C-alpha positions in Angstrom: 88.5 145.8 81.4 90.6 142.8 80.5 92.1 142.4 77.2 91.4 138.9 75.9 91.3 136.9 72.7 90.6 133.2 72.5 89.8 130.9 69.7 89.9 127.2 68.6 92.8 126.3 66.3 94.3 123.2 64.7 98.1 122.3 65.2 100.3 119.8 63.6 101.9 117.2 65.9 105.3 115.7 64.7 104.4 112.3 66.4 101.1 112.1 64.8 101.5 110.2 61.5 97.9 110.4 60.5 96.3 113.3 58.5 94.5 114.5 61.6 95.3 117.5 63.5 95.2 118.3 67.2 92.5 120.7 68.6 93.8 123.5 70.8 92.2 126.5 72.6 94.4 129.5 72.0 94.2 132.2 74.7 95.6 135.6 74.9 94.8 137.3 78.2 96.4 140.6 79.1 99.3 140.1 76.8 99.9 136.6 78.0 99.2 133.7 75.6 98.9 130.0 76.1 97.7 126.9 74.2 95.4 124.3 75.8 95.0 120.9 74.3 91.5 119.5 74.1 93.2 116.0 73.5 91.0 115.5 70.4 92.0 115.2 66.7 90.1 116.0 63.6 90.7 116.2 59.8 91.5 119.6 58.5 88.6 119.4 56.0 86.1 118.7 58.8 86.9 121.8 60.7 85.2 125.3 60.2 87.5 128.0 61.7 84.9 130.7 61.1 82.0 128.9 63.0 84.7 127.5 65.4 83.2 123.9 65.2 83.5 120.6 63.5 81.3 119.9 60.6 78.8 117.1 60.3 81.1 115.3 58.0 83.1 114.1 61.1 81.6 111.0 62.6 82.1 112.3 66.2 81.2 116.0 65.6 78.6 116.2 68.4 81.0 115.0 71.2 83.9 117.2 69.8 81.7 120.3 69.4 80.5 119.9 73.0 84.0 120.0 74.3 85.0 122.8 72.1 82.0 124.9 73.3 82.9 124.0 77.0 86.5 125.2 76.5 85.4 128.5 74.9 82.7 129.1 77.5 85.2 128.6 80.4 87.6 131.2 78.9 84.8 133.7 78.1 83.2 133.1 81.5 86.5 133.7 83.3 87.1 137.1 81.6 83.5 138.3 81.9 83.5 137.4 85.8 86.7 139.2 86.2 85.3 142.2 84.3 82.2 142.3 86.6 84.3 142.2 89.7 86.8 144.7 88.3 89.6 142.3 88.6 92.5 141.1 86.5 91.8 137.9 84.8 94.7 135.3 84.9 95.8 132.3 82.9 96.6 130.7 86.3 93.0 130.5 87.1 92.1 129.4 83.6 94.5 126.5 84.1 92.6 125.5 87.2 89.2 125.9 85.6 90.1 123.7 82.7 91.7 121.0 84.9 88.9 120.8 87.6 85.8 122.1 85.8 83.7 125.2 86.1 82.8 126.6 89.6 81.4 129.8 90.9 84.6 131.9 91.1 82.8 134.4 93.4 82.1 131.7 96.1 84.6 131.3 98.9 83.1 128.0 100.0 83.2 126.6 96.4 86.9 127.6 96.2 87.6 125.6 99.3 85.8 122.6 98.1 87.5 122.7 94.7 91.0 123.3 96.3 90.6 120.2 98.5 89.5 118.1 95.6 92.3 119.2 93.4 95.2 119.0 95.7 94.1 116.2 98.1 97.0 114.1 96.9 99.4 116.7 98.3 97.7 116.8 101.8 98.2 114.6 104.7 95.3 112.5 105.8 94.8 114.6 109.0 95.1 117.9 107.0 92.3 116.8 104.6 90.1 115.9 107.6 90.7 119.3 109.1 90.0 121.2 105.9 86.7 119.2 105.2 85.6 119.6 108.8 86.1 123.4 108.6 84.2 123.5 105.2 81.3 121.4 106.6 80.9 123.8 109.5 81.1 126.8 107.2 78.5 125.4 104.9 76.3 124.5 107.9 76.5 128.2 109.0 75.7 129.5 105.6 75.5 127.3 102.5 77.2 129.6 99.9 79.5 132.4 101.1 80.8 134.8 98.4 84.3 136.2 98.8 82.8 139.7 98.9 81.0 138.7 102.2 84.2 137.4 103.9 85.3 140.4 106.0 85.5 141.6 109.7 81.7 141.6 110.0 81.4 138.1 108.7 84.1 136.9 111.1 82.4 138.4 114.2 79.2 136.7 113.2 80.9 133.4 112.4 83.0 133.5 115.6 79.7 133.9 117.6 78.3 130.9 115.7 81.3 128.7 116.7 81.0 129.8 120.3 77.3 128.8 120.4 78.4 125.4 119.1 80.5 125.2 122.2 83.8 125.3 120.4 86.8 126.2 122.7 89.0 129.0 121.9 91.8 126.8 120.4 89.2 125.3 118.0 88.0 128.9 116.9 91.6 129.9 116.4 92.3 127.0 114.2 89.1 127.6 112.1 90.2 131.1 111.6 93.7 129.9 110.5 92.3 127.6 107.9 90.0 130.3 106.5 93.3 132.4 106.1 95.0 129.6 104.4 92.4 129.5 101.7 92.1 133.2 101.3 96.0 133.2 100.8 95.5 130.6 98.1 92.7 132.6 96.4 95.1 135.6 96.2 97.9 133.5 95.0 95.5 132.2 92.1 94.5 135.8 91.5 90.8 134.9 92.2 90.7 137.8 94.6 93.1 140.8 94.9 93.7 141.0 98.7 93.0 139.0 101.8 90.0 140.4 103.7 90.9 139.2 107.3 94.3 140.7 107.5 93.7 143.0 110.5 91.8 140.5 112.5 93.7 138.7 115.2 92.3 135.7 116.9 94.2 134.6 120.1 94.8 131.0 121.0 93.2 129.6 124.1 94.9 128.3 127.2 96.4 124.9 126.3 95.2 122.3 128.7 97.4 119.3 128.5 95.6 116.0 128.7 97.7 113.2 130.2 97.8 110.4 132.6 99.6 110.4 135.9 102.1 107.7 136.8 99.6 105.9 139.0 97.0 106.0 136.2 99.6 104.7 133.8 100.2 101.9 136.3 96.6 100.8 136.2 96.8 100.4 132.5 100.0 98.4 132.7 98.2 96.1 135.2 95.2 95.8 132.9 97.4 94.9 130.0 98.7 91.8 131.8 95.3 90.5 132.1 93.3 88.7 129.5 92.0 91.2 127.0 89.9 91.1 123.9 91.9 91.2 120.7 90.8 94.8 119.9 91.6 96.0 123.4 95.0 94.3 123.5 96.1 95.8 120.2 94.8 99.2 121.1 96.4 99.3 124.6 99.7 97.9 123.3 100.1 100.8 120.8 98.9 103.3 123.4 101.4 102.1 126.1 104.3 102.0 123.7 103.7 105.7 122.8 103.4 106.5 126.5 106.9 105.1 126.9 108.5 106.7 123.9 106.6 109.9 123.1 105.6 108.8 119.6 102.6 110.3 118.1 99.7 108.4 116.6 101.0 109.1 113.0 104.5 108.1 114.1 103.6 104.6 115.4 101.5 104.0 112.3 104.6 104.8 110.2 107.0 102.8 112.5 108.9 100.2 110.6 111.4 97.6 111.7 114.0 99.6 109.9 113.5 102.2 112.5 114.4 100.0 115.4 118.2 100.0 115.8 119.9 97.0 117.6 116.7 96.2 119.3 117.4 99.0 121.7 116.4 102.3 120.3 114.1 103.9 117.8 115.7 106.2 115.1 112.9 108.1 113.2 111.9 111.3 111.7 108.7 112.3 113.3 105.9 113.7 111.2 105.9 117.1 112.7 109.6 117.5 113.4 112.2 118.3 110.8 115.0 116.4 112.5 115.7 112.7 113.2 115.1 111.7 116.8 116.7 108.7 118.6 114.7 107.2 121.4 116.2 104.7 123.7 113.7 101.8 124.5 112.9 101.2 128.1 112.3 97.6 129.4 108.6 98.4 129.4 108.6 99.5 125.7 110.8 96.5 124.7 108.2 94.0 126.2 105.5 95.6 123.9 107.4 95.0 120.6 105.7 92.1 118.7 107.8 89.0 118.5 108.5 88.5 114.7 111.3 86.2 113.3 113.4 87.9 110.6 111.1 90.8 109.9 111.6 92.7 106.7 112.9 96.3 107.1 109.8 97.8 105.5 107.4 95.9 107.7 105.2 97.9 110.0 106.0 97.1 113.7 102.5 97.6 115.0 99.0 96.9 113.5 97.4 100.3 114.3 93.6 100.9 114.1 92.4 104.0 112.6 91.8 107.0 114.9 88.2 106.6 115.5 88.0 102.9 116.6 91.3 103.4 118.5 89.8 106.2 120.7 86.7 104.2 121.2 88.6 101.2 122.5 90.7 103.4 124.7 87.7 105.0 126.4 86.5 101.3 127.1 89.9 100.4 128.5 90.1 103.4 130.7 86.7 102.6 132.1 87.7 99.0 132.8 90.8 100.2 134.5 88.9 102.5 136.7 90.4 105.7 135.2 87.8 108.6 135.2 89.2 110.4 132.2 87.8 110.5 128.6 91.1 109.4 127.2 92.2 109.5 123.5 95.4 108.5 121.8 96.7 112.1 122.1 97.0 111.5 125.9 100.0 109.2 125.2 102.5 111.7 124.1 101.6 114.2 126.9 101.8 111.4 129.4 105.4 110.5 128.2 106.4 114.2 128.7 104.8 114.8 132.2 105.8 111.3 133.5 109.4 111.8 132.2 109.8 115.1 134.0 108.2 113.7 137.1 110.6 110.8 137.2 113.4 113.3 137.1 114.7 113.2 133.5 116.3 116.4 132.4 114.0 118.7 130.4 116.7 119.2 127.6 116.8 115.3 127.3 113.0 115.1 127.1 113.2 117.9 124.5 115.5 115.9 122.3 113.5 112.6 122.6 110.2 114.3 121.8 111.8 116.2 118.9 110.8 119.7 120.1 112.6 122.4 118.3 112.4 124.8 121.3 112.8 123.8 125.0 110.0 126.3 125.9 107.5 123.6 124.4 109.0 121.0 126.7 108.9 123.2 129.6 105.1 123.1 129.5 105.3 119.6 130.9 107.6 120.8 133.7 105.1 123.5 134.6 102.2 120.9 134.6 104.3 118.7 136.9 104.9 121.5 139.3 101.2 122.3 139.4 100.5 118.6 140.0 102.9 118.5 142.9 101.3 121.6 144.6 97.9 120.0 144.1 99.0 116.7 145.7 100.7 118.5 148.7 97.5 120.2 149.4 96.1 116.8 150.6 98.2 117.5 153.7 95.9 120.3 154.6 92.7 118.1 154.4 
């Protein structure tokens, strides 16, 4: 059982020149105390400390009493729920409850939802999308999932569900990783004691790089020189620039004129790399830079569509170019890696340009190129 005591008190505020006092919730849980401001003020004569409410003499007594009851119920509900689960109640979780509102502390899905809402300003756009996607699939599988149900049996059933949805092994592994992220946060917030999926290992699937060959890249270069619609021209310009530089979608969206040094190279800190990379611009890349007189340093170099329309335009472009691949923007970075190796650029040079922390990552492109050569040489046998 948790040792807890909570009540509503009035406190003087030095900066408050009126006769009113500030209303606070005082909490003492397992030897730790804290005061929570209701951000409301009341005359001392209008507060009944025994009844823990504001009297009818106060003109706003109904609104204030509703908030007082809400704060008291939140504290009481937290301790009662912890007692029922035989867990230790924590002021850390009470902080969260009072900031974001009550939620079912026994629900794993509800915890994920509240975490995303509360900390969305701390997450990157793609991270929020990933978390929301995982939550949506989890809720589609089973609307409300209590923490107590999240264990090895749950994961085996959920894994089979993901496979029936035709998710590949990498997608399943990422879904498992996201579940672990929120289980870790639940432990840190003392909502649960231990993480329930600790002994489960989910292997990554084989990484299949999606890229364009040098010949396919040439088809897009030729198409770019023709008359295109405004949407297709802008999408293809961005895509080709990343094929020539190794930038990611997030990198080209963030690329500013201050990142272009002497009109000859890019100096930028990539989103997924801790170090600054320097990318010399080839003639092909230079031709794609928009012509702007006296651009401001903080101006974006390219006008980039959001991911969904960008990929839709690229699929149309590939079809028009006669490329039989369902391409998306992620093809560009892999295209740069494989084409650079195929053109004979040293793997360590490619590593530095792409911002890889380990050459093993870059060597994937070398392996792909070797496989491609073997496949092409097989044509002699036909």
